N, C-alpha and C positions, 0 to 999 in steps of 0.2 A: 363568325361563321356566316352571318347575314351578308357581310361585305363580300366574302368569297363567293357566295351564291350569286350575288348581283353581277360581279365581273364575269363569272362563268356564263351567266345568261347573255351578257353583251357579246361574249365570244361566239356563242352559238348563233346569235343574230347576224353577226358579221360574216360567219361562214355561210349562212343561208343566202346572204346578199351576193356573195361572190360566186355562188353556184347557179345564179340565174342564167337564163338563156342568153347566149352571146349575141343573138339577133337584136337585142335591145341596146347594145353598146352603140355609142355615137361614132360617127366616121372620124378617122384621123385627120387632124387639121393640116391642110396643105396650103402654105402661103404662096401667093402668086407674085410676091415682091422679089426684087433681085437679092436683097440682103447681102450686099457685098461688104466684106470685112477682112481685116488682117487676122492671120491665124494666131498671133501672139501679141500681147500688150508690150512686151519688151524682150528682145532676144538676148540670149546669154552672151556675156562678153567673150570676144574672140581675142586670143593672145597670139601674136606672130612676131618673128624677128624680121620678116620681110618688109620692104618699104611699100609694096603694093599687094592688094588682095581683093578678090571679088566674093561677095556674100549674097546668096539668094534670099529674097524676102517673099514669102508666100501670101498671096491674096486669094481668098476663097469666097464662094457665094452659095446660097442655099437653093435658089431656083435657077437651074441651068438649061431650061428649055429653049430660051431665045438668046440671041446675041446681046451682049451688054457692054457698056463702057463705064469705067470708073476714072475719075480724075483726082489728083492729089497735089499737095504742096510739100516742100521739103525745107529743112533747116539744119545747118551744121554748126558745131561749136568752133570749127576752124575753117577759114576760107581756103579755097584752092586745093582741097583734098578730095572731095567726093563728087562722083558723077553716077548716074544710073541710066540704064538702057531704054527706059520707057518714057523719060522726059515728061513726066506729069500725067500720062494717060495709060491706062491698062485696058486692053480689049479682051473680051471673052467671046469665043466662037460658040455657036449653038452646041450644047452638050458638054462644054468645057466648064469644070467646076473650080479649077485651080489655075491661077496665072502667077508668073514669077517676075519680080522686079530685081534685076541683077545690079546690086550696089557695088561700085568699085572705089576703093581708096587708093590714092597714089601719093608719092612724095612724103610718106610718113617718116617721122623722126623718132629714133629709139628713145624710150622713156616717156613718151607722150601718149595720152588717151584721147581717142577721137569718137565723136558721137554724131550720128546722122538720123534725124527724126523725120518720119513720113506720116502725113496726116491726110485722111480722106477729105475731099471737098464737101461743103455743106450740101451741094446738089447730089452728090453720091450718097451721103448719109440719109438724105430725104427719100431715097429709093427703098429704104428698109421698111419692113412691116412694123407698124406702130404697136401691134400686139405682142411683138417679140423683142426682148431686151438682150440681143445676142450679137450686137455689132461692136467690134473693137475698132474705134475710129483712128487710132494712132499707134505706131510702133517705132522702135528705134534700133539701129545697128550700133553696137559698142565695140570698139577695137582698142586694144592696148598693144603698142609696138614695143616689144620687149627686146632686150639685148640677146645676142647669141652668147650663151654662157659656156665657157671653156674651163677646164681644170687648171687650178693654180696652186697645187700642192696640198698639204695637210697641215694641221696645227695641233698643239696640245692646248686645250681650252680649259681655263680655270675660273670657276665662279665663286666669288666671295659674297655675292648679294644674298643668296638664299641658302647658302651652305650652312650646315651645323658646325663645321670646322672653320671658325673665323680666322684662325692663324694660317692654315694651309689651303683652305678652300676645298672645293670639290672638283676633281680633275677628270677630263675626258681626253682620251688619246686618239690620234689619227682622225681628227675631225676635218672633213673636206672644206677647202676654200675654192670658190669659183670666181671667174673674172668675166665681166661684161666686155666682150671683144670690142676693141676700138675706143674704150673708155678708161677712166681711172676708178671705176666702181667695182667693188668686191663684195662677196658674201661668205660669211661663216655658215655652213649648212647644218641645220638641225643639231646644234652643239649639245643640247641637254640629253639627247638620246644616247650619247656616248659616255655619259657620266653614270657610273655604276653604284656610287655610294650615296645616293640621294634619299636613302631611307626606304619607306614602304612603296608598294606598287602605285598607290594613289598619288603620292608625291611625284613619281616619275611620269605618270600619265598626265599630271597637271601641266607639265612643261613640254610634253611631247608635241604640242601644236605650235611650238616655236620653230617655224620653217627655216628662218635665217636671221642673221644680224648683218646689216649692210653698212659698209664704210667706204670711204674714198681715200686715195693716197695722193701725195704731191708727185711731181715728175721724177724726183729722185728716190721714190719709194717710201718716203717717210709718211707718218700719220698726218691726215688732214682733217677729216670730219666723220661723224657717225650719223647715219640716217635716223631720224626721230620716229617714234611711234611704233617700233617693232613690238609685236605682242609677246608677253611673257606670262602665259596663263591668263590670269585676271589682271595683270599689270602691264605697263608699257615702259620702254626707255623714254625718258624725257631729257633730251640732250639740248639744253638751253644755253646758247653761247653768251648770253648776257650775264651768266654766272660762271666765269672762268675758273674760280677757285673750287667749284664743285663739279662742273662739266668740262672735262678735258680728255683728249685722245693723244697719247704720247708714245714714242717708241725709242728704244735704244737697240740699234741693230734690228734683229728679227723678233725682239720681245716687245709686245704692245700692251698698253694699259688703257682701258676705257672706264672713265668715271662719269656718273650721270645721276640724275634724280630718278627715283622710282615713282611712277604715277599710277594711282588707282582712282578712277573716276576723275574728279577735279582736284584731288589732293596730291601733293608732292611730298616725297620723303627722301632724305639724304641717305647715303650708304650704298648706292649702286656701284658695283665695281666688278669688272671682268678683266682677265689677262689672257693673252694667247701668245704662244711661241710658234712661229710660222716657218715650217720647212718649205722652201720654195719662194720665200720673200723676194720680190723683184729687185729690191734695193741691194740685195746681196751680190748681184751679178757685176 
């Protein structure tokens, strides 16, 4: 009871303090420094099938009363791809709080990731108010040049890896397959969402985040390779070619078999096996 009264007394004291005359409040701190900064530390990755794209990068400042100039340096993970329209200098007119650096990527190749990092110069960072820790000195543009994906038929997908039926597996009908246009890369799209006999709702939700299983074909439409590292709930496909007795991708006509390690963390387990029967197999033409 004494403890309750003690805290109740503190609450009354706090209430009294907040009800004091507002004339006693201090003035709001207004910085006279430029405080030029990027709006974001890192921009979200942009995915595009185009070989060229322009992305705006916002540079902002706190004090916009006077004209100001910011300088910056750039760095790219690949040469000959990026340019920007400010060429290392951003100018703010009086009253202007936001300036744009238009970053353009050209000559991108599908399947590649590109990164362009912009960093404010030391001289520009020095214009910031030392009492405020609100400057983002560097930002980056991230681009993934993806394939243009087109429909490539459907398949019956059979999973023996996690199925309770080891003999017949768990089957999903009419699972879409898509093709990266201009390549020999294909994807089985969200195969587990088509499997109805996977037990309880929790088990089905566990595999619902498997967006695709990616594979490549030879020119004649026969099996070639499987992309490693595709997520399977808390597991991954570990397709390690140095173990051909365990990891293989084979086909007989439009019937394909994928055998692989199952990886959880740093541990590998044998017994990974999928099969799919592909309506629309390009080798059948």
